[in-house]
N, C-alpha and C positions, 0 to 999 in steps of 0.2 A: 297388318297394314303393309302396303306395297312400299318397298324401299325407294329412297330418292333416286338412287342410281338406276333402278329398273324403270321408274316413271320417266326419268330424263331420257334414257336410251330409247324407250318405247315411243315417246313423243317425237324425238328426233328422227327415228326411223319413219314414222308416219309422215312427218314433215317432208322428209326427203323423197318419199313416194310422190307426194303432191308436186314437189319441186321438179323432179325428173320429168313428170308428165307435162308440167307447165313449160319447161324449157325445151323439150325435145319431141313430144308426141305430135306437135303440129307439123313437124317435118314429114311425117307419114300421113297423118289424117287430114291436114289442111294444105297440102302442097299445091293444090290447084286454085286456092283462094288468094286474095290479096293479102299482103303482109300485115295490114292493120287488122284484118279479121283474125289472123293467128295471134296477133298481139293482144287483142281484147279477150280472146279465149284463154290465152296464157295468163293474163292478169286475173281473170275470174278463178282459175285454178290456184294461182299464187296466193290469192286471198286466204284460201283454206290452209295453204302452207304456213302462212304467217300466224294464223289462228292457232296453230299447233306448235310452231317453232318458238314463238315468244314465251308461252308458258313453260316449254321444255327448258329454255335457258334460265328462266326465273326460278324454276324448281331446282335446277342443278347448281346454280351459282351459289357458292358458299360451301357446298359439299365438294364441288370441283372448282378449280381455278379457271379463270378465263381462257388461258391457253389450253387447258385440258378439255374444256367444252368445245373449243374450236377444232382440236385434233379429233375428238370424238365425232363431231359433225362431218368432218372430211372423210373419215374412215367409213362412217355410215353412208355418206353420199355415194362413195365409190362402191360400197357393198350393194347398194340399191341399183346404181347405174349399170354395173357389169351385167347382171341378169337381164335388166331392161334392154340393154343394147343388143344382147344376143337373142333373147326370146321375142321381144316385142318389135324391135327394129330390124331383126334379121342380120345383124352384123356377125362376122365370123369370130369365134373364140380363138384368142391368140395366146401364145406362151408369154408374151409381154405382160399380160394381165397378172400372171404369177409374180413376175419380177416387180411390178408396181405394188402388188400386195405386200411383198417382202419389205419394200422401202417404207410402206405405211406402218408395218409392224415395228420397224425401227423408230419411226416418229412416235408411235404410241409408247414404246419402251422409254425413250428419252424424256418425254413430257410427263410420264407418270412415275418415274423412278424416284423423284425427290419428295 
């Protein structure tokens, strides 16, 4: 049987892939369209984000505390966003990403240490 932690992290990862595309892909793909077209497209993608994110939090809650779930979600969000911004959106990779990652590792340490 797949562990609660693995299912939670896997579903949060998938949720964040949907979220990242819902929030940012329209900047590249729908830049010539009216904002409400982008909003409706984003809402359509976000539906799938919530269909994965809600079960992820329900599965993980109890094994993880609420703050632990939130920090996990933020770390996963940025782990998904960094490659998306570089490879999909063509943004330059910066050393500041490393520093931000180290700050997140500190947040993970403090939220999971007790």
